[in-house]
N, C-alpha and C positions, 0 to 999 in steps of 0.2 A: 203423402198426405197433401191434399189440395187446400186451397184457402178455406173452403167449407168441407168438413168431413163429418160423417155420422158415426157416433160411438154406438156400435151395434148392441153392446150390452145394456147401456143406459137408454138407448133410443133417442138421444138428444144430439143436436148439432153443436160442433165445436168450431169456432172461427180461430184462425191462426194468422198472426202477423209475423212472417218468417224473419229470420236473422238478417237477410239481405234487404228487407222491406222497411221503408219509412212511410208513415201515414200521418196526415194532418186532418183534423176534423173531429166530429163527434160521432161515436158509435152507439146506437141505441139497439141493444141486443135482448133477445129473450133466452138465448142459450149461453154457452160459456165461451171464454176467450183466453187464448194463450198468446202472450206477447214475447217473441224471441227477438224482434227488431226494435224499431223506435216508433213511439206514438207521441205526437204532440196534439193533445186534445183531450176530450172527456169520454168516459165509458159510462153509459147510463143503463139501468135496469138489467144488468147482466146477472146470470145465475152464479157463475164462478169466474173469477179472473185470476190468472197466474202470470206474473211478470218473471220470466226465467232469468237465469244468471246473465245472459247476453242482452236481455230486454231493458229498455229505458222508457219511462213515461214522464211527460211534463203535462200534467192535467189532473183532473179529478176522476175518481172511480166510485161508482155507486153499484153495489152488488150484494148478493146474499153472502158470498164468501170470497175472500181475497188472500192470495199467497204472494208474497214479494220475496224474490231471491236476488233480483237485479237492482236497478236504480230507479227511484221515483221522487219527483218533486210535485207535490199537490196534496189534495185532501182525499181521504178515504172515508166513506160511509158504508158500513157493512155489518151483517149479523156477526160474522167471525172474521178475524184478521190473523194471519200468521206471517211473521217477519223472520226469515231464516238467516243463518249466520253470515252469508255473503251480501246481504241487503244493505243498501244505503238509502235512507228516506229522510226527506225534509217536507214538513207540512203539518196537517191536522188529521187526527184519526178519531173516528166516532164509531164505537162498536159495542156489542153485548159481551163479546169475549175477545181477548187478544193474547197472543203468544209471541214472545220475542226471544229468539235463540241467542246464546252467548256469541259475541263476535259481530253481531249486527250493529250498524251505526244508524242511530235514530235521533233526529233533531225535530221533535214534533210536540204539539199539544195533544195529549191523549185523553179522551173522554170514554170511560167504560160506563155504559148506560143500562138501565133496567128495561123491562118489557114496555112499560108505559112511555119511557123516554125514547125508545127505539123507533117509535112511529112518527117522530117529528118529520115534517116535510121540509123540502129544500128552502122554502121561504122562511121558516122558523130558524133554520140553521144559518141562513144568510143574515137574519136579524141579529144573531149572536156575534157576527164578525166584528162590528165596532168594539164590542166588549173585549174580544180577544186581543185586539191591538193594544189595549191598555195593560193586559196581563203580560208579565215576562214569560218568554218561552223557556220550557224546561228541556234540557238536553240530557239524553240517556245514551251513554256510551259503554260498551262492554269490551274490555281489552284484556289480554293475557299479560300478566306482569311477572317478572323474575323477582325473587326475594333474596338474591345474592347481594352481598356487600362488596363493593369494589375497594381496591387498595388505595390508600391516601398517600 
């Protein structure tokens, strides 16, 4: 698979930042993106973004759908967000729907919004940032714990 490949079934282009690749800058996409390597910058207007287990992102993502399996530091604005078990996320998440699997490490402010709120543009979201600084961040961690008692 090259940097740009066409998904024959869906008829859409998928961009890939491969595991050996590091990219700095802003990507403005109309298609989908899979990040296996490192991205330092923003992803704007994407259809779907997947950060794989080997992928890392330091920046913001705006897309229809986002799936995080790797590491991300930044903000996500999407219609749907899935955070899978191996993911590590720090930032803010704004979405109509969100799924967080057990084992994922999430330190984020999460806003689940309705249809009318989902249409906020980036200027309105930026205007909320000073308010967020005043609010304490909520940390959500899921870990497996043993219920065995140790000897004293």
